[in-house]
C-alpha positions in Angstrom: 34.2 -6.3 19.4 37.8 -5.3 20.3 38.9 -1.8 21.3 39.9 -0.7 17.8 36.5 -1.8 16.3 34.6 -0.1 19.0 36.5 3.1 18.5 36.0 3.0 14.8 32.3 2.3 15.2 32.0 5.3 17.5 33.9 7.5 15.1 31.6 6.6 12.2 28.4 6.9 14.2 29.4 10.3 15.7 30.6 11.8 12.5 29.1 15.1 11.2 26.8 15.0 8.1 29.8 16.1 6.1 32.0 13.4 7.6 29.4 10.7 6.9 29.2 11.9 3.3 32.9 11.8 2.9 33.2 8.3 4.4 30.4 7.0 2.3 32.0 8.4 -0.9 35.3 6.8 0.0 33.6 3.5 0.9 31.8 3.1 -2.4 34.2 4.8 -4.8 37.8 4.1 -3.5 40.4 4.7 -4.6 39.4 8.3 -5.1 41.3 11.6 -4.8 40.3 14.3 -2.3 39.5 16.6 -5.3 37.0 14.0 -6.6 35.5 13.6 -3.1 34.9 17.3 -3.0 33.3 17.2 -6.4 31.1 14.2 -5.4 30.0 15.7 -2.1 29.9 19.4 -2.9 32.2 20.1 0.0 35.3 22.3 0.0 38.7 20.6 -0.2 39.4 21.9 3.3 36.3 20.2 4.6 37.2 17.0 2.9 40.7 17.0 4.4 39.2 17.7 7.8 36.9 14.7 7.5 39.5 12.3 6.1 42.1 12.9 8.8 40.4 11.1 11.6 39.4 8.3 9.3 43.1 7.8 8.4 44.1 8.0 12.1 41.5 5.3 13.0 42.8 2.9 10.3 39.5 3.1 8.3 41.1 4.9 5.3 44.5 4.6 3.7 45.9 7.9 2.3 49.5 7.4 0.9 51.5 10.4 -0.1 50.6 11.8 -3.5 52.8 10.5 -6.3 51.3 12.1 -9.4 49.1 15.0 -10.5 45.6 15.0 -11.8 46.1 17.6 -14.5 45.5 20.6 -12.3 48.7 22.7 -12.1 50.0 22.6 -8.5 47.4 20.2 -7.2 48.8 16.8 -6.3 46.3 14.0 -6.6 46.1 12.3 -3.3 44.0 9.1 -3.7 42.4 7.7 -0.6 41.1 4.2 -0.2 38.9 2.3 2.3 40.8 -0.2 4.4 38.4 -3.2 3.7 39.6 -5.4 6.7 39.2 -2.5 9.2 35.7 -4.0 10.0 33.8 -7.1 9.4 30.0 -7.2 9.0 27.7 -10.2 9.1 24.7 -10.4 6.7 21.9 -12.8 7.2 19.0 -13.6 4.8 16.0 -15.3 6.3 14.1 -17.5 3.9 11.0 -19.6 4.6 13.1 -22.8 4.7 16.7 -21.7 5.4 18.9 -19.0 6.9 21.9 -17.9 4.8 24.7 -16.0 6.4 27.9 -14.3 5.1 30.8 -12.4 6.8 32.1 -9.6 4.7 34.6 -6.8 4.9 33.8 -3.1 4.4 33.7 -3.6 0.7 31.2 -6.4 1.1 33.7 -9.0 -0.2 32.5 -12.3 1.2 35.0 -13.8 3.7 32.9 -16.8 4.9 29.4 -18.2 4.3 27.1 -20.5 6.2 23.7 -22.0 5.7 21.3 -23.6 8.1 17.9 -25.2 7.3 14.8 -23.6 9.0 12.4 -26.3 10.1 9.9 -24.0 11.7 8.8 -20.4 10.9 8.1 -19.0 14.3 10.4 -16.1 15.4 12.1 -18.1 18.1 13.1 -20.9 15.7 14.3 -18.3 13.2 16.4 -16.6 15.9 17.9 -19.9 17.0 18.9 -20.6 13.4 20.4 -17.2 13.0 22.4 -17.5 16.2 23.8 -20.8 15.0 24.8 -19.3 11.7 26.4 -16.3 13.4 28.4 -18.6 15.8 29.6 -20.7 12.8 30.7 -17.5 11.0 32.5 -16.3 14.1 34.4 -19.6 14.3 35.4 -19.4 10.7 36.6 -15.9 11.1 39.0 -16.8 13.8 40.9 -13.7 15.1 38.9 -11.6 12.6 35.8 -12.1 14.7 37.0 -9.2 17.0 36.5 -6.9 14.0 32.7 -7.6 13.7 31.0 -4.3 13.9 27.4 -5.4 13.4 24.9 -7.8 12.0 22.4 -7.1 9.2 19.4 -9.3 8.9 16.9 -9.2 6.0 13.4 -10.7 5.9 10.5 -10.5 3.5 7.7 -8.2 4.4 6.8 -4.9 6.1 9.9 -4.2 8.3 10.3 -1.2 10.5 14.1 -0.8 10.4 14.1 2.0 13.0 12.5 -0.2 15.7 13.5 -3.7 14.5 9.8 -4.8 14.3 8.5 -7.0 11.5 5.0 -5.5 11.2 3.9 -8.1 8.6 5.5 -11.0 6.8 3.1 -13.1 5.0 5.7 -15.6 3.9 6.9 -16.1 7.5 3.5 -15.8 9.1 4.6 -13.0 11.4 2.8 -9.9 12.6 4.2 -7.2 14.9 7.2 -9.2 16.0 10.1 -7.4 17.7 12.5 -9.6 15.8 15.4 -7.1 15.8 15.1 -6.7 19.6 15.1 -10.4 20.1 18.2 -10.9 18.0 20.1 -8.0 19.6 19.4 -9.4 23.1 20.4 -12.9 22.1 23.5 -12.0 20.0 24.8 -9.1 22.1 25.8 -7.3 18.9 24.2 -4.3 17.0 21.5 -5.6 14.7 20.0 -3.9 11.7 16.8 -5.5 10.5 15.7 -4.6 7.0 13.3 -5.7 4.3 15.1 -8.2 2.1 14.6 -6.4 -1.2 15.5 -3.0 0.3 18.7 -4.6 1.6 19.5 -6.0 -1.8 18.9 -2.5 -3.3 21.3 -1.0 -0.8 23.9 -3.5 -1.9 23.4 -2.7 -5.5 23.4 1.0 -4.8 26.6 1.1 -2.9 28.6 -1.8 -4.3 26.8 -3.2 -7.4 25.3 -2.2 -10.7 23.6 0.9 -9.2 26.8 2.6 -8.1 26.8 6.0 -9.7 23.3 5.8 -10.9 20.8 8.5 -9.9 17.7 6.2 -10.3 17.1 2.5 -10.6 14.7 -0.2 -9.3 15.2 -3.8 -8.5 12.2 -6.2 -9.1 12.5 -9.7 -7.7 10.5 -12.6 -9.0 10.2 -15.7 -6.9 8.4 -16.7 -3.7 7.3 -13.1 -3.6 7.2 -10.3 -6.0 9.2 -7.5 -4.5 10.8 -4.2 -5.5 13.4 -1.8 -4.2 13.7 1.8 -5.3 16.7 4.0 -5.6 15.8 7.6 -6.6 17.8 10.8 -6.7 20.8 9.0 -5.2 18.9 7.5 -2.2 17.3 4.2 -1.5 13.6 4.9 -0.9 12.2 3.5 2.3 9.0 5.5 2.6 7.5 7.4 5.5 6.5 4.2 7.3 9.3 1.9 6.0 7.2 0.5 3.2 7.9 1.3 -0.5 8.0 -0.5 -3.8 5.6 -3.3 -2.8 4.6 -4.0 -6.4 3.7 -7.6 -5.4 0.7 -6.1 -3.6 -0.6 -3.8 -6.3 -4.2 -4.8 -6.8 -3.9 -5.6 -10.6 -5.1 -9.2 -10.6 -8.6 -10.7 -10.5 -10.1 -10.0 -7.1 -11.1 -13.6 -6.9 -7.4 -14.4 -6.5 -6.5 -14.4 -2.8 -2.9 -13.5 -1.9 -0.8 -15.1 0.9 -1.1 -11.7 2.7 -4.8 -12.2 2.9 -5.8 -9.5 0.5 -7.4 -10.0 -2.9 -6.1 -9.3 -6.4 -2.5 -8.8 -5.6 0.1 -9.3 -8.3 1.7 -11.9 -6.0 -1.5 -13.9 -5.9 -0.9 -14.8 -9.5 2.8 -14.3 -10.2 4.7 -15.8 -7.2 6.2 -19.2 -7.7 3.7 -20.7 -5.3 0.8 -19.1 -7.2 2.0 -20.3 -10.5 2.4 -23.9 -9.1 -1.1 -23.7 -7.6 -2.6 -22.5 -10.9 -1.0 -25.4 -12.9 -2.0 -27.8 -10.2 -5.6 -26.7 -10.4 -5.6 -27.0 -14.2 -4.1 -30.5 -14.1 -6.0 -31.8 -11.1 -2.9 -32.9 -9.3 -0.1 -31.3 -7.1 2.6 -29.7 -9.2 5.6 -27.9 -7.7 7.3 -24.9 -9.4 10.1 -27.1 -10.8 7.6 -29.3 -12.6 5.6 -26.3 -13.7 8.8 -24.9 -15.3 9.5 -28.3 -17.0 5.9 -28.5 -18.3 6.0 -25.0 -19.7 9.2 -25.6 -21.5 7.7 -28.8 -22.9 4.7 -26.8 -24.3 2.0 -27.8 -21.8 -0.9 -25.4 -22.4 -1.9 -25.0 -18.7 1.7 -24.3 -17.6 2.3 -21.9 -20.5 -0.9 -20.0 -19.7 0.1 -19.7 -16.0 3.5 -18.2 -16.8 1.9 -16.0 -19.5 -0.6 -14.6 -17.0 2.1 -14.1 -14.4 4.5 -12.3 -16.8 1.8 -10.0 -18.1 0.9 -8.9 -14.5 4.6 -8.4 -13.6 5.1 -6.3 -16.7 2.1 -4.2 -15.9 3.3 -3.7 -12.3 6.7 -2.7 -13.6 5.1 -0.2 -16.0 3.1 1.2 -13.0 6.3 1.5 -11.0 8.2 3.2 -13.8 5.3 5.6 -14.6 5.2 6.7 -11.0 8.9 6.9 -10.1 10.7 7.2 -13.4 13.9 5.1 -12.9 16.3 4.9 -15.8 16.9 1.1 -15.2 14.9 -1.8 -13.8 17.0 -4.8 -12.7 15.0 -8.0 -12.5 16.4 -10.5 -10.0 15.3 -13.3 -7.7 15.1 -17.1 -8.3 12.7 -16.6 -11.1 15.4 -15.1 -13.3 16.8 -18.6 -14.0 13.5 -19.2 -16.0 13.2 -15.7 -17.3 12.7 -17.1 -20.9 9.2 -18.1 -19.7 8.4 -14.5 -18.6 10.3 -12.3 -20.9 8.2 -11.8 -24.0 4.9 -11.3 -22.2 6.5 -9.2 -19.5 8.1 -6.8 -22.0 4.9 -6.7 -24.1 2.8 -5.7 -21.0 5.5 -3.1 -20.0 5.5 -1.6 -23.5 1.7 -1.5 -23.5 1.4 0.4 -20.2 4.6 2.5 -19.9 3.6 6.1 -20.5 5.6 8.4 -22.9 9.3 8.7 -22.2 9.0 6.2 -19.2 9.1 3.5 -21.9 12.8 4.4 -22.4 13.6 2.7 -19.1 15.9 -0.3 -19.6 14.9 -3.6 -18.2 17.8 -6.0 -17.6 18.2 -9.3 -15.6 20.7 -10.0 -13.0 20.8 -13.4 -11.3 21.1 -13.1 -7.5 22.1 -16.0 -5.4 20.9 -16.1 -1.8 24.5 -15.2 -0.8 24.0 -12.0 -2.7 20.8 -11.3 -0.6 22.8 -12.0 2.6 25.5 -9.7 1.3 22.8 -7.0 0.8 22.0 -7.4 4.5 25.6 -6.8 5.3 25.5 -3.7 3.1 22.4 -2.5 5.1 24.4 -3.0 8.3 27.2 -0.8 6.9 24.7 1.8 5.8 23.2 1.9 9.3 26.7 2.6 10.7 27.3 5.5 8.3 23.9 7.0 8.7 
């Protein structure tokens, strides 16, 4: 990290609450006038001007002279914009079989991307793969590597972002691993460790479809069934860093054992591994999820039944989430979206059957997310940790 990046990082981290709100507003809504910043933050225009000045001096924000008026007599509109290349963030998504990394600017525009297979699941092997991806990204950035301000890493499971500890990750087989501390020591850079769906939610909240929305949820269908919540303008993390774990709602038959070791979880029926296992048991041979999808599309009764059961449970879980939290929109993402036709009817029927009253007005939409999008979410989480 060069002197300018270090100084900018210090400025952002040491900002007052008002300063952080102003910077976050410019970051996510630029170009935006000082008048609109005041409206968005509830601050006075004098307070906004005071907060913007050091950001401009540090090269984080661009504020050209006003050239037009916004309709208010005597008030020149002075739009300010984030300077995207003032900082670079690295975002890393840890999957069970690979590590995906991206380098982004402050607007989370992807500047470079790298992927490395993950042959073993232990924290040491995952850390080595992440270090290799980071080194490759640094090489691809060239001189821009000096602008790297931090690294965001996302992993499935119960992640304590404040300490960097993965308390439980069934997919990775980890429990009480100080993975954030390990990475920070090995990388020598600030590391933000976050639950993968929470990180994806941060990305959508600040830079995606959730921008400007007061309440929405993301539900991911794939190797796990996850959820991220954005309520009243904030991403919900919960008192202990756990929230939105709809994959572990006990809505399924207690005879079904989840990869987390508990019984009756939604994920025990609706994850891709669970669907493949159900079809395999019905057919008396090993079937992977790709073949299960092909069989369901071809009308195989066992495969159709497995997807029907999974979809009904996910729809019930979404209705439970909506009844409790009341979001206006649910975005369904994850690798399962590519086969959403196998889920959609039964999922929506189950949602309609269980959504209570006006909660049924919540819209459900799909949004395909590539693993680069997940890594970009990790970069957004690193930006958020700087601002907050």
